[in-house]
Every structure is written in structure tokens, then in C-alpha cells.
C-alpha positions in Angstrom: 15.1 -2.8 19.4 12.3 -0.7 21.2 8.8 -2.1 20.3 6.3 0.4 18.7 4.2 1.0 22.0 7.3 1.9 23.5 8.2 4.7 20.7 4.9 5.8 20.8 4.7 6.4 24.6 8.1 8.3 24.2 6.9 10.3 21.1 4.0 11.4 23.3 6.3 12.5 25.9 7.8 14.9 23.3 10.8 12.6 22.1 11.5 13.7 18.7 13.9 10.6 18.5 11.1 8.1 19.2 8.9 10.0 16.5 11.6 9.7 13.9 12.5 5.9 14.7 8.7 5.2 14.6 8.6 6.9 10.7 11.7 5.3 10.1 10.5 1.7 11.0 7.2 2.0 8.7 8.0 4.5 6.2 9.2 1.8 3.6 5.8 -0.3 4.0 3.6 2.9 3.7 5.7 4.4 0.8 5.4 1.3 -1.1 1.4 0.9 -0.3 1.2 4.5 -1.4 3.2 4.0 -4.6 1.0 0.7 -5.6 -2.0 2.7 -5.0 -1.1 6.1 -6.8 1.5 4.7 -9.7 3.9 7.4 -9.3 6.4 8.7 -6.9 5.5 12.2 -6.5 1.8 11.3 -5.6 3.2 8.4 -3.2 5.7 10.9 -1.4 2.7 13.4 -0.9 0.1 10.5 0.4 2.8 9.3 2.7 3.4 12.5 4.1 -0.3 13.0 4.6 -0.3 9.6 6.2 2.3 10.4 8.8 1.0 13.9 9.2 -2.4 12.2 10.2 -0.5 9.7 12.6 1.3 12.2 14.3 -1.8 14.5 14.7 -3.8 11.5 16.3 -1.1 9.4 17.9 -2.7 10.4 21.3 -5.9 8.7 20.2 -4.0 5.2 19.6 -5.4 3.2 22.2 -3.0 -0.2 21.7 -6.4 -2.2 21.2 -4.8 -3.5 17.9 -1.4 -3.8 16.4 -0.1 -0.2 15.8 0.7 -1.1 12.1 -3.0 -2.0 11.6 -4.0 1.5 13.0 -1.3 3.0 10.8 -2.7 1.4 7.5 -6.2 2.2 8.7 -5.1 5.9 8.6 -3.3 5.2 5.3 -6.4 3.5 3.9 -8.5 6.5 4.8 -6.1 8.9 3.5 -5.9 6.9 -0.1 -9.8 6.8 0.0 -9.8 10.7 0.3 -7.3 11.2 -2.4 -9.3 8.9 -4.9 -12.5 10.9 -4.0 -10.7 14.0 -4.6 -9.4 12.7 -8.0 -12.7 11.7 -9.0 -14.3 15.3 -8.0 -11.5 17.0 -10.2 -10.9 16.8 -13.9 -9.2 13.7 -15.1 -5.5 13.6 -15.5 -3.1 11.2 -16.8 -0.8 10.0 -14.5 2.4 9.0 -15.7 4.1 5.7 -14.8 7.7 5.7 -14.1 9.7 3.9 -16.9 12.4 2.6 -14.4 12.2 -0.9 -13.1 13.2 -0.2 -9.7 9.9 1.6 -8.5 8.7 -0.9 -6.2 11.3 -0.7 -3.4 12.7 2.8 -3.6 12.7 3.2 0.1 14.1 0.1 1.9 11.5 -2.1 3.2 12.9 -4.4 5.9 9.4 -6.3 6.3 8.9 -6.8 2.7 7.8 -10.6 2.0 8.8 -12.9 -0.7 5.6 -11.6 -2.8 7.0 -8.2 -2.7 10.7 -9.6 -3.7 9.2 -11.4 -6.7 7.1 -8.3 -8.0 10.5 -6.3 -7.6 12.1 -8.1 -10.3 12.1 -7.2 -14.0 8.3 -7.4 -14.4 7.3 -4.9 -11.7 6.3 -2.1 -14.0 3.7 -4.1 -16.1 2.4 -5.5 -12.6 2.1 -1.9 -11.7 0.2 -0.9 -14.8 -2.1 -3.7 -14.3 -2.7 -2.8 -10.6 -3.7 0.5 -11.9 -6.5 -0.9 -13.7 -8.1 -2.2 -10.5 -10.3 0.0 -8.4 -8.8 1.6 -5.5 -10.5 -1.0 -2.8 -9.6 -3.8 -5.0 -5.6 -2.4 -5.1 -5.8 -1.9 -1.4 -7.2 -5.4 -0.7 -4.4 -6.8 -2.4 -1.8 -4.5 -1.0 -3.1 -5.5 2.5 -3.2 -9.1 2.1 -0.2 -9.7 -0.4 2.3 -6.9 0.0 1.5 -6.2 4.0 0.9 -10.0 4.8 -1.9 -8.9 6.9 -4.6 -11.5 7.8 -8.4 -11.5 6.8 -9.2 -10.6 10.4 -6.6 -7.9 10.5 -8.0 -6.5 7.3 -11.6 -6.9 8.6 -10.9 -5.1 11.6 -9.1 -2.2 9.8 -12.0 -1.7 7.2 -15.0 -2.5 9.9 -16.0 -5.5 7.9 -16.3 -9.3 8.4 -13.3 -11.4 7.7 -15.7 -13.1 4.9 -16.3 -10.0 3.3 -12.6 -9.3 3.5 -11.8 -12.8 2.0 -14.5 -12.4 -0.7 -13.3 -8.8 -1.6 -9.6 -10.1 -1.9 -10.3 -13.0 -4.1 -12.5 -11.0 -6.2 -9.7 -8.6 -6.6 -7.1 -11.4 -7.2 -9.5 -12.8 -10.0 -9.7 -9.6 -11.8 -5.8 -9.2 -11.4 -5.4 -12.7 -13.2 -7.8 -12.0 -15.9 -5.9 -8.4 -16.5 -2.7 -10.5 -16.6 -4.0 -12.9 -18.9 -5.1 -10.3 -21.3 -2.0 -8.7 -21.0 0.0 -11.9 -21.9 -2.2 -12.5 -24.8 -1.3 -8.9 -26.1 2.4 -9.1 -25.5 4.6 -10.3 -28.3 6.0 -13.9 -27.8 9.5 -14.1 -29.2 9.4 -17.5 -29.8 6.4 -17.7 -32.0 6.8 -16.5 -35.1 4.1 -16.0 -38.0 
């Protein structure tokens, strides 16, 4: 299996096969990231296309000082922030969440960790709805740490912040998600508790 840097070098030399292999290697993680941020498949697909278009246009600027995946998710982060800004500037619209329970891993994600597999089980639609209640920045922190298994140092480098700031933002987002989950469980009917 070719390494990312080998594929990048070949793609920069005009190899369409190398570019396609690079996209195939990372599209699952990028799609799942976009899906968790946007909450629906159509927007996730659009955002993923925008991300890979940005990567294609800027591939020559990748200097290899960090891992390609960190650089890729920096572009994904920037595109997601741009999308959030555009949505805030435009009239608010309802985003329909998919009713089916297989939304997390629509595109196979070979790098999915155990946390992603747990969320892919039957409760994923509820978790997705709860994630949508977080700010885009909070969703991003959870995405990078939990779903992409990035270290705080990698997150810090990607976002141009300190590792301590990354930790603080992550644990703040995690605390808010836990509070939302507790509130969700309090509102959920409990079949074993009859009044």
C-alpha cells in the first residue's frame, strides 16, 4: 500500500490514479466528519466535495511538515467554518435529519475506531441530533478527538492553538454533550417505569 506522501508526489506529477487512490483512502473519514457536522447526507456530500476540491487545488502547497491527514482535516475544518458562516448569514432553514439508522458509516471508513463503531449502533440517530445542538466548534473538537483519534497536539497544530486550549475546548464540549445526553435520557420514556 502506497503511503500518502508517495500518492501526493505521483498526483502532483499528473497521475489521476494516485489522486483517486488518495481520495478513496480518506473519503470515508471526511464524509463521516462532514455528516456529523452538517447532520444530513446531501450537505455532507457537498461539503466533502468542497473539501477535496480545496485539497486538489492546494496539493502543491502541502509541505509534508505534518501528516497529510492533519492538513486534510485543516482544510475540512476551514470549509466547515465557511459553511457555518454562510448559514448564519442566510435565513435559517430546518435541516432534516435522516430517519434511517445507518447514517454514520454510509461510506466505509477503514480507519474507524471503536468509538465510531459504538456510535454506529442503534443509538446513532439520537446522538447525531444531540451533536447538532452543539456549536460547530464543539462538534469539531469531538470529531477530531473521538472520531478521528487525533492527539491534542495534532488538534492544536491544526487549529493554531495550544494543546492546553485544545484540551479545554474538548472537555468543555464533552461536558456539554453529556449534559445534553442526561437531559435526553430524562425526557425519554422508560418502559420499565410505569406510573
